[in-house]
N, C-alpha and C positions, 0 to 999 in steps of 0.2 A: 504494500500500500504506500502510495506516495503521500507523505505527510503534508506536502505543500498543497494538495488538493482539498484538504479539510478547511472549512471556514472556522479558524481558531477562535473567533469571537462568539460562536454559537453557544447559547446558554440553556436552551430548552429544546428537547426533541419529543414531540407528541406522536408516538408510534402506536397509539391505541387503535383497536379495530382493524388490524392489518393482516391477519392470518399469519403472523410471524410464528415460526416453529423452531424446534431445537436445531434444525439444520442451519439456522442463521446465527447460532449462539456465538461463534467465534467473531463474526463481523460485529455483533452487538458489543462484545467485550472489548474490541478494538476501539470503539467509540470513547470508552473511558480513557484509553491511552492518548488519543489524538485530539480530544476536545478539552483542553485544559480549563476552560471556563464553564463547562457543563454543570448546570445547577439542578435541572429537572429532567428526569428520564421517565417518560410515560410509556410503559409496555402493556397497559391494561387491555383486556379483551383480546388476547392472542391465544396461541396454542403452545405456550411455554410449559415445560415440565421441570422436574427437579434438576436435570442436567444443565439447563439454562440458568437457573437460579444459582447453582453451585459455581458455574463458570463466571457469572457476573460477580459473585461474592469474592472469588479468588482474584479476579482482575482488579476489583475495587480495593481488595486487601493489599495487593502489590503496590497500588498507587495511594495507599491510605494517607501518607504524609502530605501529598500534594493534591489529593482528590477534593474537588469543590462541590461534588454532588450533594444537594440538600434534600431532594425528594426523589424517591424511587418508588414508582407506582407499578405494582405487578398484579393488581386486582383482576379477578375473572380470568385466571389461567389455571393450570393444574400442577403447581409446583409441589404439593403434598408436604408431608412432614420433613423429609430429608432436605428439600430445598429451603423450606422455612427455617429449619434448624440451622443450616449453614449461614443464611442471611442474618439471623438473630445473633449467632456466634460472632459474626463479623462486626455488627454494630456495638456489641458489648465487649469486644476485645478478647474473647475466649478462644481456646484452641480451635482450629489451627491458625487463628489470627491473634496470638497473644500480644497484648500491649500496643496494638496499632489499629484501633478502630478509626474509621474515617470520622473525624470530629465535626465535619460539616454536615453530615447526614442527620437531618432532623425529622424526616417523615419516611416511614417504611409502611407501605400499604400492601398487605398480604390478604386482603378481603377476598372471599369466594375462591379459595384455592384448594379445597379438599383437604384441609388441615384438621387433624384430630388434636385439639389444643392440649389435652392431657398428655399426649405423646411428645409434646415439645415444651412442657411446662417449665422445665429447668431453664431453657433458653428464654422463655417469656419473662420469667422472674429475674434472670440476669439482665435483660434489657431494662426492666423496670428499676432494678436496684443499682446497676453498675453503669448506666449510660445517661449521664446528666445532659448530654447534648441532644438526645432524642426527645422530640416534643410530641410525636404521635406515632403509635404503633397500632395499625388497623388490622383487626382479625375478624371483622364482621363476616357473617355468612359461612363460617367454618363450624365444625362441630365442637361446641363448648358446653360444659355442664356446670351446675351450680357450685360444685366443690372447686372447679377451676376458677370461677369468678371470685369465690371466697378467698382462695389462696392469693390471687392477684391483689385483691382489696387489702389483704393483710400486709403484703409487701409494700404497697403504696402507703399504707398508714405508717409502717415502720420507717420508710424513707422520706416521709413528708417533711421532717425537720431539715433534710438536706435539699429539699425542693422549694425552699422559700421564695426564690426569685424565678422559679421555673414552674411551668405547668405541663404535666404530661397527660395526654389523652390516650386512653387505651380503648379502642373500639372493640366491643365484645359481643355484639348482637349475634345470636346463633341463627343458623340457616333454618 
């Protein structure tokens, strides 16, 4: 790819509703490398699965120190638990992304992705308790149970003293 061909000032890419599949994942990941001012990446309503989410997380993780991405919208795809877990590990700085979360990422929208929230509860709790830069974690339209909500509520209550100048929104409406 010729880097000179990329419009380096591009800050938002609205790729929603485009039938993008896992076949395009390497090209999508390269956007993170070649668009240094990218703030908003909307990949909603496509055909992305776990492989795409993991590849994006790995690429963003590699660029975490210089990444300017603030909003990653993956709603209405099929990334499932493994893709969601990897993305949440990225934003909270957990393995395989230790101590290098992208500090600019403020919104992670994983709504309607076939996620069983109890299967990624550790990752959800890590985002809530270890990611002061994240302002919104959207999990609407996935499978969530009352005990999951109670666990998240408890962690939010415990961390509320450290969130005095920050407000975190966790979208949890079940499907």
